[in-house]
N, C-alpha and C positions, 0 to 999 in steps of 0.2 A: 819375744812375747807380744810385741806390738803389731805383728803382721795380721792383717785382716783375713777373714775366711776367703774373700775373693782373691786376695793376693796369694794366699797359700794355694788355692786352686790353680792359679796361673803358673806358679812355680812347679806344682806337681805335673801339670800338662807339659811344661818345658822339659822336665826331668824324664817323663815318660817318652817324649819324642826323641830324646837323646839316648834312650835305653839305659838310664841311670837310676840308681836307687836313691831315694830321698830320705834323709834322716833329720830329725829335729832334736835340738839339745835345749832343754828347759827344765823347769821344776815340774813335779808330778801333777799339780793342779792344772797347769796349762796343757800338759800331755793328755790328761783325761778328757779335756774339752775338745781336743783335736782328734780324738778317737783313732790312734795309730793302730796298725795291725800287730806290731811287735814292739815291746818295750824291753830294753836291756840296760846294763850298767857298764860303764867304761871309765876306769880311774875316778870313781866317785861321782860321775855325771850320769843323769838319766838321759838315755838316747831312745827316741822313738823312730822306728823305721817303717816306711809305707809298705814294704814287702816282707813277708816272712822268710826266714832262712830255710831253704829247701835242701835237705841233705842228699837228695837224688833218688832215682828209682832203684839203682843198684843197692844202695844202703837199706832202703825200706824192705826190699825183697830178701836180702841177705839176713837182715835183723830178724825178720819173721821166721825164716827157716831155722836160724839158730835158736830162737825162742821155742819152736815146736820140738826140735831135736833134744835140746837140753832139758826142757821141762818134762818131757816124756821119760827121758832116761833118769832124771833125778827122782821122779815119782816112783819109778820102778825100784831104784836102789834104796830109797828111804822108806819103802813100805813097812819093814819091821819096826822102824822108829814110830811111824804113824800108829801102829797097833799098840805099842807100849804106852805112848802118850794118851791114846784114847782110853786105855784101861786106867791109867793114873788119874785122868780128869774125872771119869765117872766114879772112881773109888772114893774120891774126896768129897764130891758134891753132886747131887742129882741135877739133871739138866742136860741140854744138848752138848755134844762134844765140840761141835763147830760153832763159832760165833759168826753170824752173818750181818752185814751192815751195808747200807747203800753208800756208795762213793761216787765221785765225779771223775769220769775218764776223759779221754781225748775229745776236744771240741765240746765239752760239757755234757757228754753222753753219760747217763747214769748206769751203774752196774752193781751187782752184789758181791762184795769182797768176802773172802773166806779166811778165817783164822782159827787156830785152836783156842777154845775158850780159856781165858786166863783170869776172868773176873767172876764174881758171884752172879747168879741168875737174876737177882733183883737189882743189879747195878743199872743205872740209866744207860740206854743203848746209844743215845746221841748226846755226847758231852765231851768236853776236852779230856784228852787222855791223861791218866795219872802221871805226875812228874816224879813221884817218890815210890820206891819199891815197898815202902811201909804203908802205902795207902790201904785202908781197910777194905776197899772194894776188890782187891786182888787176892786170889786164893794162894795157898802155899805152893801148889803145883804151878800156878800162874806166875809166881815170882821167878821160878826156874825158867819157865818158858820165855818170859820177857827178858831175863838176864842173858839168855843164850840166843834169843831171837827165834827159837824153835816154833813160837806161835805163828810165825809168818809162813811156814812151810806150805800150808794148804793153798797159798796164793799161786803155787805152781799150776794149779787147776785153772785159775783165772788167766794165767799166761797161755796155757794150752788152748783155751777157748778164744784167745785173741782179745780179751778184755783188758789185759795188762801186758807188760813186757818185762823182761828180766832187768833191764837198765833204763831208768827214766825217773822223772820227778814222782814223789810219793802222792798217791791219790788222797784227796781230802774229803771230808763230809760236806754235804750240800750247804748246811748252815754257815760253814766257813767260807766256801767259794762265793756265796751270795754277797759277801762283804768285800770281795776282790775289786781292786781298781785295775787299770790297764797294766800296771807294774806287776801285780800278782797273777793276773789272768793270762799272761804270756806263758805260764807253766802248762796251760791246757792245750797248746797247739801241737803237742807231741803225745804219744801214748804214755800213760802213767806206769811206773815201774816198781819192782820189789826193792831195788837198791839203786844208789846213784852216788854222785860226788859228795853230796851233803852227808850221807851216811859214813863216809870215810874221813870226814873232817872233825876237828876238835869242837866245832860249833854245833855238833849234834846234841849237845846238852841243852841247847835252846830250841824253841819252836821253829818249825820249818819256815814260817812266814818271816821270821827274824833273820834268816840266813838265805834269802831267796837268790842271792847272787850266784850261788853254786848251781842251782837249776838253770838259771839264765845263761851262765857260761857253758853248761853242757849243751843246751839247746842250740846255741850259736856255733859250737865247735864239734858236735857229735859226729863220730865216725865209727866204723866197725872196730878199728884198733883201740879207740877210746873205750868202747863198750867192753872189749876183751880185757883191757887193763883194769877197769873198775871191777869186773867179775873176779 
């Protein structure tokens, strides 16, 4: 923590000349001041690396092809379910079938996420998601949608459009990402996804930002086989 900016610059130049990746181990406050490219966690330590982990061209192309093929096929196969859910949503309450909300994608790019509407029309559009199924903002059909995660199905359209991917960190609302430090902002260096390691963990009962190590582990170790295993 005592290294000066000039000293750090010198070390970075030496590391670059030797074709080495430089990492800093320190507390989060220091890391924020050093503005690292990628921040991750290793055995309880905050590690800041000057270069992002690049999964490679093959991975990126293969992942996109899988996203296109799987999302198109799943939309086609689930079309009858879409129709039934649309009828149920409109039968219970007037208003749109789909819930649209601005989310933050890869590299901070904004996009409009799609969900089946599970809350009442007058519920605040940009607020923390309900933690309890008994929340008065949720409709009766909405409780079923949330319990089964069927409200997430329309995001297959986001995947098909290239705004999301099947496997990756969950996209957050802008007012949440505005509070990100370098530790949390590392989630945004990859495409945001429908599902991921966090969704498979017991820590899903907590907020995403309280269990960010799952996303950081995925970003550091992502492969086609890991994506397939998560799916």
